[in-house]
N, C-alpha and C positions, 0 to 999 in steps of 0.2 A: 608433295615436297614439303608441305607445311608440317608433316609429322616429324620432321627432323629438326625443327626449330626449337630453340630453348624456350622455357617458360617466359623469360624476360622479353624475348623477341615476339612471342605470341601476344603478350600483354600490350607491347608497343603497337602492334598491328591493330589490335582492338581499339586502342585509344586514338588511333589515326582514322578510325572508321572503316577499317578493312576486315574482311572475313578471313578466318583461319581454317575453315573447312572441317575435316574429319576430327571428331573428338572435342568439338567446340563446347557442347553442353556440359559435360563433366569438368572440363577445364575451367569454364566460367564459374560454375557452382563451387568448385574447389577454391577459387580465388576469393569468392564471397565468404565461404565458411572459414577461411584462414584470415579474414578481415583485411585482405589486401585491396579490395574494392568495396565501394558502398552498394547499398541495395539499388540505388538509382543507376549506378554504372552496370550492375548485373543485368537489370532489365534492358538497358540500352544495348548492351553487347548481345544479349539473347535475341533482341529484335533485329539487330544487324545480321546475325546469322540465319534467323528464321523469321523473316518479315511477317509471315502469316500465322506462324505457330508459336513464336516466342512467348507472347503473353498468355496464350492458352496453356502451354506447358507449365509455366510458373503458377498460374492461377489454380490449376488442378491440385497442386500440393496442399492447398487449404482444406480439401475434402478428404485427404488420406489421414487416418488416425493410426498411431503406432503406440505400443506399450514401451515405456522406458524403464528398464529394471533399475536404473540408477536413482530415479526419482520416485518409482513406484506409482507413476501416474500415466494415464492414457492421454496423449497429446496429439494435436495435428502434426503432420510431418514438418510443416513450415514452423509451427510453434516450437517443436523440439530443436530445429536448427537454430532458432533464435536463442533458446535457453543455452544450448551448448556454446554458441558464439559469445554469449554474455558472460559465461563462467570465467573468472579470473584464476590465476595460479593459486590463490589462497581461498577460493570459493569451494565450499563443500556441498552438503546436501541442499537441494532446492527446497525452500520453505514457503515461498509466496510469490505471486506475480501481480503487478499493478499495471496502470495505464501506460507507464513509460519505463518500467524497469522490473528486474527480478531480484529476489532476496534469497541469499544463500547463507548457510551457517559458516562461520569462519573456521578454517582448518587450524590456524595458529592459536586462536583464542576462543575457547568454547563458550565464553560468556558474551561473545560479540556476533553480530550478523553483518553481512555485506550486501548493500543494495547496488546493483549495477544497471547502467543505462541499456535498454533493450536495443536501441539503434546506434550503429556505428556512425562516425562522422569523419569528414574529410580532413579536418585539422587534427594533428596528432596531440596537440597540447591544449585543446579547449573542449568544452562540454556543451551539449544541447541546452538552450536556454531554459527549457522546462525542467531539466535535471539540476542545473545550477541553482535554480530558484529555491529548491528544497533546502540546500545548505545556507543560502543567503538569508532566507526568512527565518530559519532556525537561529542564526546568529543574532538577528534583530530581536527575536522573542526572548532569547536567553538573557539579554541585557536587562530586561525589566521583570523577568519571571521571579516571583518571591521565593526565597529559600525557606520560608516558614510555613509553607502549605502542609496541612495535616494529611490530606488524602491524595493530592495531585503532585506528580513529579513530571518534569520535562525530560523526555528521553535524551540520552547523551550521545551526540555525534562526535566521535573521537578523532576521525581523520577523513581526508578525501584525497583521491589521486586519479590519474589517467593511466590506463593500461590497454594496449592494443586497440587504440582508437575508441575505447569505451571509458566511461567515468564511473567512479565507485565511491561510496560513502560507507564507513564502518561505524556502527552504533551498537548500543546495548541490545541484547536479545531479551525480549519479553517472553517469559515462559508461562505455562498454565499454572493457576493457583493449585496448590496442594494443601488440603485441609489438615489441620491437627486432629488428634483423636477427639478433643473436646468439640471442635467445630463440626466434625463429622457427626457426632452424637446429636448436636443441636440441629443439624440439617435434616437428619433422618426423623427426628421428632416433629419438625415442621412439616416434612413430607406427609407424615401420618395424618396431620390435621387438615391438609389441603383436599379440595374436591378431586375426584378421580382425573378429571381432564386437565389438572394443573400439576399433578405429581411429577410429570416428566421434567418440569422446570428445575426441581431439585436434583433429578438424575443428571442433568447437564453439568451441574456444579460438582457433584461428588465423584464424577468420573476422573477428575483431575487431569484432563487432557485438552481442555479448550481455553482459548482466549475469548474474552467477551468485549464486544464493541457496545459502549453505553449510549443508548438512544432514548433518553427520558422524554423527549418531545414527540416520540412516535405515537400515532393514534391508538395503537393497542398497547396498554400498559403492561399486559402479561405476555408480551411478545418474547419468544425465546427460540429463534429460528436460525438455521445456517444461512450464511451469506458467502459470497465469493465467486470464483470463476474456475477456469481451467486448471490453474495451478494453486488455488488458495481456498481456505475455508476457515470460518470463525463463527461464533454465535452472536447474533444481534439481540440485545435485550432492552425491553421497555422499562418504564419507571417502576411499575409494580414489582418486576423481577429484580431490578436494581436494589430496591428497598429490602427485599428478602435477602439477597446475597450480602449486602452490607451488614444487615442484622446478624447473620451467621458469622461473618468475618470480624465482628466487633468494630466495624467502621460506622461513621455517622453520615447518612445520606444527606441530611440537612446541612452539615458542614461542607460536603462535597458541592452541593448546589450553590452555596454561598461563595465558595472558592472559585467556582466557574464564573460567577458574577463579577468577582474581583478581577479575574483575568480579562474578561471582556472590557471592563472599564480601563484597565491598565493598557490594553492593546490599543484602544481608540486614542487614549492620551498620548500614545507613542506613534500615532499615525499608521496603525496596523488594523486591518479588518480580518478577524479570524474566520476565514471562509473555508469550510469543508475540512477542518482539522478533525482528528479522531481521538477519542478518549477510550483507552483500552485497560480493562481490569486484568491484571496478571502480576507476575513477580519478576524482579530483576535482582540477581544475587540473593535470592531468598526473601526479599522484602515485597510483601503484597501491597500494592497501591494502584491508583489509576494513573496511567502514563499517557501523556499527551504526545501525539505523533502526527506525521504526515502534513508537511507544510508547503507543498508544491502549488496549492491553490490559494494560499494566504495572499492578501493584497495590500499594497501600500495605498493609503488614502491621502488626498491632498489636504492642505491646511484648511481650505474652505469647507471641506466635508467634515473634518474633525470638529469644526465649530458647531455643526449641526449634530451634536452629541446624541440626542434622542433618536434621530433617524438612523444613525449608524448603529446604535445599540439594538434597536428593534430589528434591523436588517440582520444582525448577528444572531440574536437569540431566537429568531423564527426558524433556525435550522434545527433538525431533530436531535442533534447531539447536545442541545441545551433544553432545559425543562420548558414544556409548552405552557407557559403561564406568564401573563403580562400583569404586573402588579399595578395598583392604583398610582404608586409613586412614579411609575414610568409612563403610563399611558392613560390613566383615568379609567382603566378597565381592570377586571380581575377575573381569574379562572377562565380566561379565553384561550381555547386551544387552537393552535395553528393547523391549517389544512395542508401546509406546504410540506412536501415529502422530499427527502434526499433520494437522489437516484442511486440505487444500490444494485449491483450485480447479484443475481440469484444463483445459488448453487443448484444446478439442474441434475446433479448426480452424474453428469456427463463429463465433468471436468475434475487473501493476505492478510494460514494464520501468521501474524508477525511474531 
Protein backbone atom coordinates (compact mmCIF):
# COMPACT_ATOMS: atom_id res chain seq x y z
CA UNK A 1 0.00 0.00 0.00
CA UNK A 2 2.89 2.31 0.68
CA UNK A 3 3.84 2.27 -3.01
CA UNK A 4 0.82 4.47 -3.76
CA UNK A 5 1.77 7.14 -1.26
CA UNK A 6 3.05 10.52 -2.45
CA UNK A 7 6.64 11.59 -1.77
CA UNK A 8 5.41 14.08 0.83
CA UNK A 9 3.42 11.35 2.62
CA UNK A 10 6.41 9.00 2.61
CA UNK A 11 8.69 11.69 4.03
CA UNK A 12 6.15 12.48 6.75
CA UNK A 13 6.03 8.78 7.73
CA UNK A 14 9.81 8.65 7.94
CA UNK A 15 9.89 11.77 10.12
CA UNK A 16 7.35 10.11 12.42
CA UNK A 17 9.62 7.10 12.81
CA UNK A 18 7.55 4.78 10.62
CA UNK A 19 8.75 2.44 7.88
CA UNK A 20 7.66 2.93 4.28
CA UNK A 21 8.73 -0.51 3.03
CA UNK A 22 9.33 -1.30 -0.63
CA UNK A 23 11.63 1.21 -2.41
CA UNK A 24 12.78 2.83 0.82
CA UNK A 25 16.52 2.91 0.02
CA UNK A 26 16.35 4.71 -3.36
CA UNK A 27 13.68 7.06 -2.02
CA UNK A 28 15.76 8.04 1.02
CA UNK A 29 18.95 8.46 -1.02
CA UNK A 30 17.06 10.56 -3.54
CA UNK A 31 15.84 12.86 -0.77
CA UNK A 32 19.43 13.33 0.40
CA UNK A 33 20.84 13.94 -3.10
CA UNK A 34 18.14 16.56 -3.72
CA UNK A 35 19.12 18.14 -0.37
CA UNK A 36 15.65 17.71 1.11
CA UNK A 37 17.08 15.91 4.13
CA UNK A 38 20.42 16.11 5.95
CA UNK A 39 23.03 13.35 6.14
CA UNK A 40 21.94 12.70 9.73
CA UNK A 41 18.30 12.25 8.65
CA UNK A 42 19.35 9.95 5.82
CA UNK A 43 21.27 7.69 8.23
CA UNK A 44 18.38 7.66 10.69
CA UNK A 45 15.79 6.80 8.05
CA UNK A 46 17.94 3.99 6.62
CA UNK A 47 18.41 2.58 10.09
CA UNK A 48 14.63 2.74 10.61
CA UNK A 49 14.02 0.68 7.49
CA UNK A 50 16.95 -1.71 7.92
CA UNK A 51 18.05 -1.79 11.58
CA UNK A 52 20.80 -4.33 10.87
CA UNK A 53 21.79 -3.28 7.38
CA UNK A 54 21.30 0.46 7.09
CA UNK A 55 24.69 1.50 8.36
CA UNK A 56 26.47 -1.28 6.49
CA UNK A 57 24.86 -0.33 3.17
CA UNK A 58 25.83 3.31 3.50
CA UNK A 59 29.34 2.57 4.76
CA UNK A 60 30.06 0.42 1.71
CA UNK A 61 29.68 3.47 -0.53
CA UNK A 62 33.04 4.73 0.77
CA UNK A 63 34.91 1.83 -0.84
CA UNK A 64 33.34 2.10 -4.31
CA UNK A 65 35.29 4.28 -6.77
CA UNK A 66 33.83 5.70 -9.97
CA UNK A 67 35.22 7.82 -12.81
CA UNK A 68 33.42 11.11 -13.21
CA UNK A 69 33.70 12.40 -16.81
CA UNK A 70 32.56 15.85 -15.71
CA UNK A 71 35.52 16.34 -13.37
CA UNK A 72 37.96 13.97 -15.06
CA UNK A 73 38.71 12.48 -11.64
CA UNK A 74 38.23 9.10 -9.99
CA UNK A 75 36.25 9.59 -6.79
CA UNK A 76 34.60 7.41 -4.21
CA UNK A 77 30.88 7.03 -4.85
CA UNK A 78 30.08 8.86 -1.64
CA UNK A 79 32.58 11.61 -2.55
CA UNK A 80 31.01 12.06 -5.98
CA UNK A 81 27.55 12.35 -4.40
CA UNK A 82 28.81 15.12 -2.13
CA UNK A 83 30.49 16.97 -5.01
CA UNK A 84 27.29 16.83 -7.06
CA UNK A 85 25.19 17.92 -4.08
CA UNK A 86 27.52 20.87 -3.45
CA UNK A 87 27.44 22.10 -7.04
CA UNK A 88 25.38 25.33 -7.26
CA UNK A 89 23.57 26.62 -10.34
CA UNK A 90 26.57 28.84 -11.21
CA UNK A 91 29.19 26.17 -10.33
CA UNK A 92 31.19 24.90 -13.30
CA UNK A 93 34.25 22.64 -13.35
CA UNK A 94 35.46 21.19 -10.05
CA UNK A 95 38.90 22.63 -9.25
CA UNK A 96 39.69 21.64 -5.70
CA UNK A 97 38.40 20.07 -2.50
CA UNK A 98 39.15 20.94 1.11
CA UNK A 99 38.25 19.81 4.60
CA UNK A 100 34.87 21.50 4.55
CA UNK A 101 34.08 22.46 0.97
CA UNK A 102 34.61 22.19 -2.77
CA UNK A 103 35.81 24.80 -5.22
CA UNK A 104 34.29 25.23 -8.67
CA UNK A 105 34.97 27.60 -11.53
CA UNK A 106 32.22 30.19 -11.94
CA UNK A 107 30.10 29.76 -15.04
CA UNK A 108 29.07 33.43 -15.12
CA UNK A 109 32.49 34.98 -14.43
CA UNK A 110 35.58 33.14 -15.75
CA UNK A 111 37.89 35.12 -13.44
CA UNK A 112 36.10 33.88 -10.31
CA UNK A 113 35.82 30.63 -8.39
CA UNK A 114 33.07 29.47 -6.04
CA UNK A 115 33.70 27.66 -2.78
CA UNK A 116 30.72 25.66 -1.52
CA UNK A 117 30.16 23.99 1.85
CA UNK A 118 30.35 20.20 1.53
CA UNK A 119 27.77 19.58 4.25
CA UNK A 120 24.17 20.61 4.00
CA UNK A 121 22.48 22.08 7.06
CA UNK A 122 19.01 22.09 8.50
CA UNK A 123 18.50 25.86 8.55
CA UNK A 124 17.85 27.32 5.10
CA UNK A 125 19.46 30.70 5.79
CA UNK A 126 22.50 29.97 7.94
CA UNK A 127 25.89 28.37 7.34
CA UNK A 128 28.03 25.87 9.26
CA UNK A 129 30.26 27.78 11.73
CA UNK A 130 33.44 26.41 10.11
CA UNK A 131 32.35 27.82 6.76
CA UNK A 132 31.20 31.17 8.10
CA UNK A 133 34.57 31.61 9.78
CA UNK A 134 36.35 31.79 6.41
CA UNK A 135 34.45 34.93 5.39
CA UNK A 136 34.40 36.50 8.85
CA UNK A 137 38.17 36.21 9.31
CA UNK A 138 38.78 37.44 5.76
CA UNK A 139 36.85 40.63 6.57
CA UNK A 140 38.92 41.19 9.73
CA UNK A 141 42.22 40.71 7.88
CA UNK A 142 41.11 42.94 5.01
CA UNK A 143 40.70 45.87 7.42
CA UNK A 144 44.42 45.98 8.26
CA UNK A 145 45.97 44.44 5.14
CA UNK A 146 48.35 47.04 3.58
CA UNK A 147 47.59 48.17 0.04
CA UNK A 148 51.28 48.89 -0.56
CA UNK A 149 52.66 45.33 -0.50
CA UNK A 150 55.05 44.68 -3.40
CA UNK A 151 54.80 40.89 -3.48
CA UNK A 152 51.71 39.81 -1.45
CA UNK A 153 48.03 40.39 -2.18
CA UNK A 154 44.96 39.33 -0.23
CA UNK A 155 42.65 37.22 -2.36
CA UNK A 156 39.39 39.08 -2.95
CA UNK A 157 36.14 37.49 -1.71
CA UNK A 158 33.45 39.30 -3.68
CA UNK A 159 30.20 37.83 -2.32
CA UNK A 160 28.60 35.09 -0.24
CA UNK A 161 25.16 33.46 -0.34
CA UNK A 162 23.05 30.42 0.63
CA UNK A 163 21.61 28.08 -1.99
CA UNK A 164 19.84 24.75 -1.44
CA UNK A 165 20.93 24.58 2.18
CA UNK A 166 24.60 25.05 1.30
CA UNK A 167 26.75 28.15 1.64
CA UNK A 168 28.92 29.69 -1.06
CA UNK A 169 31.73 32.23 -1.39
CA UNK A 170 32.79 33.78 -4.69
CA UNK A 171 36.42 34.90 -4.95
CA UNK A 172 39.22 35.62 -7.41
CA UNK A 173 40.56 32.58 -9.24
CA UNK A 174 44.31 32.15 -8.87
CA UNK A 175 45.71 30.68 -12.07
CA UNK A 176 49.14 29.19 -12.87
CA UNK A 177 52.08 31.44 -13.65
CA UNK A 178 52.74 31.84 -17.39
CA UNK A 179 56.33 32.84 -18.11
CA UNK A 180 57.25 35.52 -20.61
CA UNK A 181 59.81 34.66 -23.29
CA UNK A 182 62.50 36.43 -21.28
CA UNK A 183 61.58 34.58 -18.08
CA UNK A 184 61.49 31.26 -19.94
CA UNK A 185 64.97 31.88 -21.32
CA UNK A 186 66.22 32.72 -17.82
CA UNK A 187 64.60 29.59 -16.37
CA UNK A 188 66.14 27.26 -18.96
CA UNK A 189 69.58 28.83 -18.44
CA UNK A 190 69.24 28.24 -14.69
CA UNK A 191 68.12 24.65 -15.28
CA UNK A 192 71.29 24.00 -17.31
CA UNK A 193 73.43 25.11 -14.34
CA UNK A 194 71.65 22.95 -11.75
CA UNK A 195 72.70 19.45 -10.67
CA UNK A 196 70.82 16.65 -12.41
CA UNK A 197 68.70 15.85 -9.35
CA UNK A 198 67.40 19.45 -9.18
CA UNK A 199 66.56 20.11 -12.83
CA UNK A 200 62.99 18.92 -12.28
CA UNK A 201 62.45 21.99 -10.08
CA UNK A 202 62.62 24.25 -13.13
CA UNK A 203 60.45 21.85 -15.13
CA UNK A 204 57.61 22.42 -12.62
CA UNK A 205 57.71 26.17 -13.31
CA UNK A 206 58.10 26.20 -17.09
CA UNK A 207 55.12 23.88 -17.62
CA UNK A 208 52.86 26.86 -16.85
CA UNK A 209 50.15 24.68 -15.30
CA UNK A 210 50.79 24.62 -11.54
CA UNK A 211 50.00 26.74 -8.53
CA UNK A 212 52.74 26.81 -5.90
CA UNK A 213 52.19 26.74 -2.14
CA UNK A 214 55.11 28.55 -0.51
CA UNK A 215 56.62 26.76 2.50
CA UNK A 216 59.91 28.55 3.28
CA UNK A 217 59.95 26.96 6.75
CA UNK A 218 59.94 23.39 5.39
CA UNK A 219 62.94 21.31 6.46
CA UNK A 220 63.83 20.61 2.82
CA UNK A 221 64.71 23.93 1.09
CA UNK A 222 64.64 22.26 -2.34
CA UNK A 223 61.26 20.69 -1.86
CA UNK A 224 59.05 20.78 -4.97
CA UNK A 225 56.47 18.05 -4.52
CA UNK A 226 52.80 17.59 -5.26
CA UNK A 227 50.34 17.96 -2.41
CA UNK A 228 46.61 17.52 -2.26
CA UNK A 229 43.94 14.87 -2.06
CA UNK A 230 41.16 13.20 -3.99
CA UNK A 231 40.04 16.35 -5.75
CA UNK A 232 43.08 18.64 -5.57
CA UNK A 233 46.72 19.00 -6.53
CA UNK A 234 49.32 21.73 -6.27
CA UNK A 235 53.12 21.97 -5.84
CA UNK A 236 54.60 22.66 -2.40
CA UNK A 237 57.97 24.43 -2.56
CA UNK A 238 60.67 25.13 0.02
CA UNK A 239 62.85 28.20 0.49
CA UNK A 240 65.54 27.24 -2.03
CA UNK A 241 62.92 26.74 -4.74
CA UNK A 242 61.10 29.95 -3.76
CA UNK A 243 64.32 31.93 -4.15
CA UNK A 244 64.90 30.37 -7.60
CA UNK A 245 61.40 31.09 -8.84
CA UNK A 246 61.38 34.65 -7.52
CA UNK A 247 64.70 35.31 -9.25
CA UNK A 248 63.29 34.06 -12.57
CA UNK A 249 60.11 36.14 -12.15
CA UNK A 250 61.99 39.32 -11.21
CA UNK A 251 60.55 39.31 -7.69
CA UNK A 252 62.47 39.83 -4.45
CA UNK A 253 62.26 36.95 -1.97
CA UNK A 254 63.84 39.22 0.66
CA UNK A 255 60.99 41.69 0.24
CA UNK A 256 58.49 38.85 0.43
CA UNK A 257 59.82 37.62 3.78
CA UNK A 258 59.83 41.18 5.16
CA UNK A 259 56.22 41.65 4.09
CA UNK A 260 55.27 38.37 5.77
CA UNK A 261 56.84 39.68 8.96
CA UNK A 262 54.84 42.91 8.64
CA UNK A 263 51.60 40.93 8.23
CA UNK A 264 52.32 38.84 11.32
CA UNK A 265 52.92 42.00 13.38
CA UNK A 266 49.78 43.70 12.07
CA UNK A 267 47.67 40.62 12.72
CA UNK A 268 48.75 40.36 16.36
CA UNK A 269 48.21 44.10 16.83
CA UNK A 270 44.63 43.54 15.62
CA UNK A 271 44.01 40.51 17.88
CA UNK A 272 44.44 37.96 15.08
CA UNK A 273 46.63 34.85 14.99
CA UNK A 274 47.40 33.87 11.39
CA UNK A 275 47.09 30.15 11.88
CA UNK A 276 47.36 27.84 8.86
CA UNK A 277 46.91 30.52 6.19
CA UNK A 278 48.32 29.70 2.76
CA UNK A 279 50.53 31.75 0.47
CA UNK A 280 50.08 30.80 -3.19
CA UNK A 281 52.30 31.89 -6.08
CA UNK A 282 50.11 32.41 -9.13
CA UNK A 283 48.30 35.02 -11.21
CA UNK A 284 45.01 36.91 -10.87
CA UNK A 285 43.90 38.79 -13.98
CA UNK A 286 47.38 38.26 -15.41
CA UNK A 287 49.24 39.73 -12.42
CA UNK A 288 51.82 37.38 -10.90
CA UNK A 289 52.07 37.73 -7.14
CA UNK A 290 51.82 35.76 -3.92
CA UNK A 291 48.19 35.52 -2.86
CA UNK A 292 47.21 34.97 0.76
CA UNK A 293 44.22 32.60 1.09
CA UNK A 294 42.44 30.15 3.40
CA UNK A 295 41.27 31.79 6.62
CA UNK A 296 39.07 29.12 8.23
CA UNK A 297 41.69 28.31 10.90
CA UNK A 298 42.69 31.89 11.67
CA UNK A 299 42.08 32.62 15.36
CA UNK A 300 40.96 35.59 17.43
CA UNK A 301 43.31 36.20 20.33
CA UNK A 302 42.38 37.77 23.64
CA UNK A 303 43.76 41.11 24.77
CA UNK A 304 45.84 39.35 27.41
CA UNK A 305 47.45 37.16 24.73
CA UNK A 306 48.12 40.13 22.46
CA UNK A 307 50.07 41.70 25.33
CA UNK A 308 52.47 38.76 25.15
CA UNK A 309 53.52 39.82 21.65
CA UNK A 310 56.71 37.75 21.45
CA UNK A 311 54.96 34.49 22.35
CA UNK A 312 52.22 35.10 19.79
CA UNK A 313 54.76 35.97 17.10
CA UNK A 314 56.84 32.88 17.73
CA UNK A 315 53.72 30.72 17.66
CA UNK A 316 52.91 32.16 14.23
CA UNK A 317 56.30 32.05 12.51
CA UNK A 318 57.04 28.49 13.62
CA UNK A 319 54.57 27.37 10.94
CA UNK A 320 56.21 26.24 7.66
CA UNK A 321 54.50 28.94 5.58
CA UNK A 322 56.87 31.39 7.27
CA UNK A 323 60.71 31.30 7.03
CA UNK A 324 62.20 28.89 9.58
CA UNK A 325 64.46 31.51 11.12
CA UNK A 326 64.34 33.13 14.53
CA UNK A 327 66.29 36.38 14.57
CA UNK A 328 68.22 37.68 17.56
CA UNK A 329 65.77 40.58 17.73
CA UNK A 330 62.92 38.17 18.38
CA UNK A 331 64.34 35.44 20.54
CA UNK A 332 68.06 35.86 21.17
CA UNK A 333 68.74 33.05 18.70
CA UNK A 334 69.63 33.03 15.03
CA UNK A 335 69.35 30.55 12.16
CA UNK A 336 67.39 28.11 14.28
CA UNK A 337 65.14 25.90 12.15
CA UNK A 338 61.89 24.67 13.49
CA UNK A 339 61.07 20.98 13.48
CA UNK A 340 57.38 21.67 13.49
CA UNK A 341 55.72 20.50 10.32
CA UNK A 342 52.35 21.42 8.94
CA UNK A 343 50.02 18.51 8.38
CA UNK A 344 49.61 18.27 4.67
CA UNK A 345 47.63 15.76 2.65
CA UNK A 346 49.81 13.92 0.17
CA UNK A 347 48.76 13.24 -3.36
CA UNK A 348 48.97 9.48 -3.60
CA UNK A 349 48.10 9.51 -7.31
CA UNK A 350 44.86 7.88 -6.25
CA UNK A 351 42.97 11.04 -6.01
CA UNK A 352 43.33 22.49 -3.71
CA UNK A 353 44.84 23.52 -7.09
CA UNK A 354 43.06 26.81 -6.08
